[in-house]
C-alpha positions as CSV (number, residue, x, y, z in Angstrom):
1,M,129.1,105.7,170.5
2,G,131.1,105.6,167.4
3,R,129.1,102.6,166.1
4,V,125.9,104.5,166.6
5,L,127.2,107.5,164.6
6,V,128.4,105.2,161.8
7,L,125.0,103.4,161.8
8,F,123.3,106.8,161.7
9,F,125.3,108.1,158.8
10,L,124.8,104.9,156.9
11,F,121.0,105.1,157.4
12,V,121.0,108.7,156.2
13,F,123.2,107.8,153.2
14,F,121.0,104.9,152.1
15,S,117.8,106.8,152.6
16,S,119.0,109.8,150.6
17,C,120.1,107.6,147.8
18,G,116.6,106.0,147.3
19,D,113.8,107.2,145.2
20,N,112.0,109.5,147.5
21,T,109.4,110.8,145.3
22,P,106.2,111.5,147.2
23,K,103.1,109.6,146.7
24,G,101.0,110.9,143.8
25,V,104.0,112.2,141.8
26,L,104.4,110.5,138.3
27,S,107.7,108.9,137.6
28,K,110.1,110.2,134.8
29,D,109.1,107.2,132.5
30,V,105.5,108.3,132.6
31,M,106.0,112.0,132.8
32,V,108.1,112.2,129.5
33,P,105.4,110.7,127.2
34,L,102.7,112.6,129.0
35,L,104.5,116.0,128.5
36,T,105.0,115.0,124.8
37,D,101.4,114.3,124.5
38,L,100.3,117.4,126.4
39,H,102.5,119.6,124.0
40,L,100.9,117.9,121.0
41,A,97.5,118.6,122.5
42,D,98.4,122.2,123.1
43,G,99.6,122.5,119.4
44,Y,96.3,121.0,118.3
45,A,94.4,123.5,120.5
46,S,96.2,126.5,119.1
47,M,95.1,125.5,115.6
48,V,91.4,125.2,116.5
49,Y,89.4,128.5,116.7
50,G,86.2,129.6,118.3
51,D,84.3,128.2,121.2
52,S,84.8,124.6,120.0
53,A,88.6,125.0,120.8
54,R,87.9,124.8,124.5
55,I,85.6,122.0,124.4
56,K,87.9,119.9,122.1
57,T,90.9,120.7,124.1
58,A,89.1,119.6,127.3
59,I,88.2,116.3,125.6
60,V,91.8,115.7,124.6
61,Y,93.1,116.5,128.0
62,K,90.6,114.2,129.7
63,A,91.7,111.3,127.3
64,L,95.3,112.0,128.2
65,Y,94.6,112.0,132.0
66,K,92.7,108.7,131.5
67,K,95.5,107.2,129.5
68,Y,98.2,108.1,132.1
69,N,95.9,107.3,135.1
70,T,96.2,110.8,136.6
71,D,94.2,114.0,136.8
72,S,94.8,117.7,136.6
73,A,95.6,117.9,140.4
74,G,98.0,114.9,140.0
75,L,99.7,116.7,137.1
76,R,100.1,120.0,138.9
77,S,101.6,118.3,141.9
78,T,104.1,116.4,139.7
79,L,105.0,119.6,137.8
80,K,105.5,121.4,141.1
81,Y,107.7,118.6,142.4
82,Y,109.9,118.6,139.3
83,T,110.1,122.3,139.1
84,E,111.8,122.2,142.5
85,R,114.3,119.9,140.8
86,P,115.3,121.8,137.7
87,D,118.1,119.4,136.7
88,E,115.6,116.5,136.4
89,L,113.0,118.6,134.5
90,G,115.7,119.8,132.1
91,L,116.6,116.2,131.4
92,M,112.9,115.3,130.9
93,Y,112.3,118.2,128.6
94,K,115.3,117.2,126.6
95,E,113.7,113.9,126.0
96,V,110.4,115.5,125.2
97,E,112.1,117.7,122.6
98,K,113.7,114.6,121.1
99,N,110.3,113.0,120.9
100,L,108.6,116.1,119.3
101,T,111.3,116.4,116.6
102,R,111.2,112.7,115.8
103,L,107.4,113.0,115.5
104,D,107.7,116.1,113.4
105,K,110.2,114.3,111.0
106,Q,107.7,111.5,110.8
107,E,104.9,113.9,109.9
108,Q,106.9,115.7,107.2
109,K,107.9,112.5,105.7
110,R,104.2,111.4,105.6
111,V,103.0,114.6,104.1
112,S,105.8,114.6,101.4
113,L,104.9,110.9,100.4
114,E,101.1,111.9,100.2
115,Q,102.1,115.0,98.1
116,K,104.2,112.7,95.7
117,E,101.3,110.2,95.5
118,A,98.9,113.1,94.8
119,T,101.1,114.6,92.0
120,R,101.6,111.1,90.6
121,K,97.8,110.4,90.5
122,L,97.2,113.9,88.9
123,K,99.8,113.1,86.1
124,I,98.2,109.8,85.4
125,E,94.8,111.4,85.3
126,A,96.0,114.1,83.1
127,A,97.5,111.6,80.8
128,R,94.2,109.6,80.7
129,E,92.3,112.8,80.0
130,F,94.7,113.8,77.1
131,R,94.5,110.2,75.7
132,K,90.6,110.4,75.8
133,A,90.6,113.7,74.1
134,K,93.0,112.7,71.4
135,L,90.9,109.5,70.7
136,A,87.7,111.5,70.5
137,E,89.3,114.0,68.2
138,N,90.6,111.2,65.9
139,R,87.3,109.4,65.9
140,L,85.7,112.7,64.9
141,K,88.2,113.3,62.0
142,M,87.8,109.7,60.8
143,S,84.0,110.0,60.8
144,R,84.3,113.2,58.8
145,G,87.0,111.7,56.5
146,E,89.5,114.3,57.6
147,Y,92.0,112.0,59.2
148,D,95.4,112.1,57.6
149,F,97.5,108.9,58.0
150,G,100.5,110.7,56.6
151,L,100.0,109.3,53.0
152,P,98.3,111.3,50.2
153,Y,95.1,109.6,49.0
154,Y,93.1,109.9,45.8
155,Q,89.6,108.7,44.8
156,A,89.7,106.2,42.0
157,P,87.3,107.2,39.2
158,G,84.0,105.2,39.7
159,K,85.0,103.8,43.0
160,P,83.7,105.1,46.5
161,H,86.8,104.3,48.4
162,L,90.2,106.0,48.5
163,K,93.4,104.6,47.2
164,V,96.9,105.3,48.3
165,W,98.8,107.6,45.9
166,T,102.3,106.2,45.0
167,K,104.9,108.1,43.1
168,Y,105.8,105.1,40.9
169,P,103.1,102.9,39.5
170,I,103.4,99.2,40.2
171,S,104.3,97.3,37.0
172,A,102.2,94.4,35.7
173,K,105.2,92.0,35.9
174,A,105.7,93.0,39.7
175,R,102.0,92.4,40.3
176,K,102.3,88.9,38.8
177,V,105.3,87.9,40.6
178,D,104.2,87.2,44.1
179,S,105.9,84.3,45.8
180,L,103.5,84.1,48.6
181,K,100.5,83.5,46.3
182,R,102.0,80.8,44.1
183,D,102.0,77.3,45.2
184,S,104.2,74.4,44.6
185,I,101.9,72.5,42.2
186,K,101.7,75.5,39.7
187,T,105.5,75.9,39.7
188,N,106.1,72.1,39.1
189,L,103.7,72.3,36.2
190,L,105.4,75.4,34.8
191,K,108.8,73.7,35.1
192,R,107.5,70.6,33.1
193,K,106.0,72.7,30.4
194,T,109.4,74.6,29.9
195,R,111.3,71.4,29.7
196,R,109.4,70.0,26.8
């Protein structure tokens, strides 16, 4: 009799330790991503207004049911099963919350990068527009003869072009002495003449 009782208690112990989820109830591994996606779909539905909100929400829900191989009845039975076990449901929702905060941080990072890129492009475009405007203004000034290069000019008598005004005139001696224009043959001839 003692052996029968021991076997009975061992049977009860091992059967209670096993996974006794009923058929049709989704496991925790499937339920956590499903709940995460459902909360994202609900957030999307709250942002859409009008009659199209119901239609779009239904389309999103159908896609989620197809992705996780379930339907609305299966989801209801799964939620009913886990609401009877609040500890398991609490653990699942902690994971769902972690997933949602991670996705939120990723979205904020993506949006901030897009904003930085947009401001960078705007600055580049503004610099290009400024450069184009400045070039057009300078071309217009040059075509009118109004462009100031920072040096005073004067028109030489009888000549149509402008000359740069200098405070000190260049002497004739300085004009003659130009080492770049003299070549070696002339210098050698000059040296020979001076020796004789």
